[in-house]
C-alpha positions as CSV (number, residue, x, y, z in Angstrom):
1,M,26.6,-5.8,7.2
2,K,25.2,-4.6,10.5
3,V,24.6,-6.7,13.6
4,V,22.1,-5.7,16.4
5,I,22.1,-7.7,19.6
6,V,18.8,-7.7,21.5
7,K,17.6,-9.1,24.8
8,D,15.1,-11.7,23.7
9,K,12.6,-12.9,21.1
10,T,10.1,-10.2,21.8
11,Q,12.7,-7.4,21.3
12,M,14.0,-9.3,18.2
13,G,10.5,-9.4,16.7
14,A,9.8,-5.7,17.5
15,T,13.1,-4.5,16.1
16,G,12.7,-6.6,12.9
17,A,9.1,-5.5,12.4
18,K,10.1,-1.8,12.7
19,I,12.8,-2.3,10.0
20,I,10.2,-3.9,7.7
21,A,7.5,-1.3,8.4
22,D,9.8,1.6,7.8
23,D,10.9,0.1,4.5
24,M,7.2,-0.5,3.5
25,R,6.2,3.1,4.4
26,G,9.1,4.4,2.3
27,K,7.8,2.5,-0.8
28,P,4.0,1.7,-0.7
29,R,4.3,-0.8,-3.6
30,H,6.7,-2.9,-1.7
31,V,8.0,-6.4,-2.5
32,L,8.7,-8.3,0.6
33,G,10.5,-11.6,0.9
34,L,9.3,-13.9,3.7
35,A,10.6,-16.8,5.8
36,T,9.0,-19.5,7.9
37,G,9.8,-21.3,11.1
38,A,9.5,-20.4,14.7
39,T,12.0,-17.5,14.6
40,P,10.0,-15.0,12.6
41,I,6.7,-15.6,14.5
42,P,7.3,-12.7,17.0
43,L,8.0,-10.4,14.0
44,Y,4.8,-11.5,12.3
45,Q,2.9,-10.9,15.5
46,E,4.2,-7.4,15.7
47,L,3.4,-6.7,12.0
48,I,-0.2,-7.8,12.7
49,R,-0.3,-5.5,15.7
50,M,1.0,-2.6,13.6
51,H,-1.6,-3.3,10.9
52,R,-4.5,-3.4,13.4
53,E,-3.4,-0.6,15.7
54,E,-1.2,1.7,13.5
55,G,-2.7,1.2,10.1
56,L,0.3,-0.5,8.5
57,D,-1.1,-1.2,5.0
58,F,-0.3,-4.3,3.1
59,S,-2.8,-3.8,0.3
60,R,-0.1,-2.9,-2.3
61,T,2.5,-5.3,-0.9
62,T,3.7,-8.3,-2.9
63,T,5.4,-11.2,-1.1
64,F,7.6,-14.0,-2.1
65,N,8.5,-16.8,0.3
66,L,11.9,-18.3,0.4
67,D,11.1,-22.0,0.1
68,E,8.6,-24.8,0.3
69,Y,8.8,-28.6,0.8
70,I,8.4,-30.7,-2.3
71,G,5.5,-33.1,-2.0
72,L,3.4,-31.1,0.5
73,D,0.0,-29.8,-0.7
74,P,-0.6,-26.1,0.3
75,A,-3.4,-27.3,2.6
76,H,-1.0,-29.6,4.5
77,P,-0.5,-28.2,8.1
78,Q,3.3,-28.3,7.7
79,S,3.4,-26.7,4.3
80,Y,4.8,-23.2,4.2
81,R,1.8,-21.8,2.5
82,Y,-0.3,-23.0,5.4
83,F,2.1,-21.5,7.8
84,M,2.1,-18.1,6.2
85,K,-1.7,-18.0,6.1
86,A,-2.0,-18.9,9.8
87,Q,0.8,-16.7,11.0
88,L,0.4,-13.6,8.8
89,F,-1.7,-13.5,5.6
90,D,-5.1,-14.2,7.3
91,H,-4.5,-11.3,9.7
92,I,-3.5,-8.5,7.4
93,N,-5.1,-6.8,4.3
94,I,-2.9,-8.4,1.7
95,P,-4.6,-9.6,-1.5
96,K,-4.1,-13.4,-1.8
97,E,-3.0,-13.0,-5.4
98,N,-0.1,-10.8,-4.2
99,T,1.3,-13.7,-2.0
100,H,3.7,-16.1,-3.6
101,V,5.0,-19.3,-2.1
102,P,7.0,-21.9,-4.1
103,D,4.8,-24.7,-5.5
104,G,5.9,-27.9,-3.8
105,M,3.4,-29.9,-6.0
106,A,4.6,-28.6,-9.4
107,E,4.9,-31.4,-11.9
108,D,8.2,-30.0,-13.2
109,A,10.0,-28.5,-10.2
110,D,13.0,-27.3,-12.3
111,A,10.7,-25.4,-14.7
112,F,8.9,-23.9,-11.7
113,C,12.1,-22.7,-10.3
114,E,12.9,-20.8,-13.5
115,Q,9.3,-19.4,-13.4
116,Y,9.7,-18.2,-9.8
117,E,12.8,-16.3,-10.7
118,R,10.9,-14.6,-13.6
119,M,8.0,-13.7,-11.2
120,I,10.5,-12.0,-8.8
121,R,12.1,-10.1,-11.7
122,D,8.7,-9.1,-13.1
123,A,7.7,-7.7,-9.7
124,G,10.7,-5.4,-9.8
125,G,12.9,-7.5,-7.5
126,I,12.7,-7.9,-3.7
127,D,12.9,-4.8,-1.7
128,L,13.6,-6.5,1.7
129,Q,14.2,-10.2,2.3
130,L,13.5,-11.7,5.7
131,L,15.7,-14.7,6.7
132,G,16.3,-17.1,9.5
133,I,19.5,-19.2,9.8
134,G,19.8,-22.9,10.3
135,S,22.0,-24.5,12.9
136,N,24.3,-25.5,10.1
137,G,24.4,-22.0,8.6
138,H,21.8,-22.5,5.9
139,I,19.5,-19.7,4.6
140,G,16.4,-20.7,2.9
141,F,17.1,-24.4,2.1
142,N,20.6,-23.5,0.8
143,E,22.4,-26.2,2.6
144,P,26.2,-26.1,3.3
145,G,28.0,-26.5,-0.1
146,T,25.4,-24.7,-2.1
147,P,27.1,-22.5,-4.7
148,L,26.9,-18.8,-3.7
149,D,25.9,-18.0,-7.3
150,S,22.8,-20.3,-7.0
151,R,19.3,-19.3,-8.2
152,T,16.0,-20.7,-7.2
153,H,16.4,-24.5,-7.4
154,R,15.4,-27.9,-6.2
155,T,17.5,-29.3,-3.4
156,G,17.9,-32.2,-1.1
157,L,17.8,-31.6,2.7
158,T,20.7,-32.5,5.0
159,E,20.2,-34.9,7.9
160,S,20.7,-32.0,10.3
161,T,17.9,-30.0,8.7
162,I,15.6,-33.0,8.6
163,N,16.3,-33.7,12.3
164,D,15.7,-30.0,13.1
165,N,12.3,-30.1,11.3
166,A,11.2,-33.6,12.6
167,R,9.7,-32.1,15.8
168,L,7.0,-30.6,13.5
169,F,5.9,-33.9,12.1
170,E,4.3,-37.0,13.7
171,R,7.1,-39.2,12.5
172,R,10.6,-38.4,11.4
173,E,10.0,-40.4,8.2
174,D,7.2,-37.9,7.3
175,V,9.6,-35.0,6.9
176,P,10.1,-34.2,3.2
177,V,13.6,-34.7,2.0
178,E,13.5,-32.2,-0.9
179,A,12.5,-28.6,-1.2
180,V,12.3,-25.7,-3.6
181,T,14.3,-22.7,-2.4
182,M,15.5,-19.3,-3.6
183,G,19.2,-19.5,-4.3
184,V,21.9,-17.6,-2.4
185,A,22.3,-15.2,-5.4
186,T,18.5,-14.7,-5.5
187,I,18.6,-13.7,-1.8
188,M,21.7,-11.4,-2.4
189,D,19.8,-9.6,-5.1
190,A,17.3,-8.2,-2.5
191,R,17.9,-4.5,-1.9
192,R,17.9,-5.1,1.8
193,V,18.2,-8.3,3.9
194,L,17.1,-8.8,7.5
195,L,18.2,-12.0,9.2
196,L,16.8,-13.0,12.6
197,A,18.4,-15.5,15.0
198,C,17.5,-16.6,18.5
199,G,18.6,-19.5,20.8
200,E,21.9,-20.8,21.9
201,N,21.7,-23.5,19.3
202,K,22.2,-20.8,16.6
203,A,25.2,-19.2,18.2
204,A,27.9,-21.2,16.3
205,A,26.1,-20.5,13.0
206,V,25.7,-16.8,13.7
207,A,29.4,-16.5,14.6
208,A,30.5,-18.4,11.4
209,A,28.2,-16.3,9.3
210,V,29.2,-12.9,10.7
211,E,32.9,-13.4,11.6
212,G,34.0,-16.4,9.7
213,P,35.2,-16.6,6.1
214,V,32.7,-16.2,3.2
215,T,32.3,-19.8,2.1
216,P,29.6,-22.1,0.6
217,D,30.1,-24.2,3.7
218,V,28.2,-21.5,5.6
219,P,25.8,-20.1,3.0
220,A,24.7,-17.2,5.4
221,S,28.3,-15.9,5.3
222,A,27.6,-14.6,1.8
223,L,25.6,-11.8,3.6
224,Q,28.9,-10.3,4.7
225,N,29.1,-9.0,1.1
226,H,25.6,-7.4,1.1
227,E,25.7,-3.7,1.5
228,H,22.4,-3.5,3.3
229,A,22.2,-6.7,5.4
230,V,21.1,-6.5,9.1
231,F,21.4,-9.4,11.6
232,V,19.1,-9.0,14.6
233,V,20.1,-11.7,17.1
234,T,19.2,-12.4,20.7
235,E,21.9,-12.4,23.3
236,D,22.1,-16.2,23.5
237,A,22.4,-16.5,19.7
238,A,25.2,-13.9,19.8
239,A,27.2,-15.8,22.4
240,G,29.9,-16.8,19.9
241,L,30.5,-13.3,18.5
242,K,33.8,-11.6,19.4
243,G,33.2,-8.2,18.0
244,D,31.6,-5.1,19.5
245,Y,28.1,-4.7,18.1
246,E,25.1,-2.5,18.5
247,R,22.9,-3.1,21.5
248,P,19.7,-0.9,21.5
């Protein structure tokens, strides 16, 4: 696992986007795992710029998103399908049929989870998985206590995650309490993993994930065992780290 400490969100986005672009250019038929939330937005903005100004081609890229709320229609403004369209898909040349976001409206969520795993396998596996990290150390919606051998599954959300996400909804009671998420083992199967973190509220989680024990209590800590995982974190998010890490 590698850690890169950058100055701010803009540098975080640029650094992460270059890692993704370099990986895509090395394998034109690329399978890219994506994440939602405020953290990856600077990276998506840079990928859009690269597409428009440098010809970064997404026409043969296939994407799989980490997660989706259960009970939100794809057209709902807080659904992750809606987020991805607004923040990335509508601005690049990726065929819609190549973009995959878990179905939060599936009649049988458990059966859908098995199907999603098959879809990833049938695509040849994920070449690079993008991640954020929750303030409690979650990746995707793998909350503390999730087994590290977990696969795509239906899960309840913790109070801390619901509280973190409540700012995006009109009322706290509107926040979904369940989601479909790739499991920790599904994430670990990606050939490369890129985790972004910014903000002092993520400092404790980053420190636990990078320098703490590998434990289900901090699902992101599993990435210590990934041969090609890179953390790109801003200085404020790196405040709890004690080691000497790369600073571009």
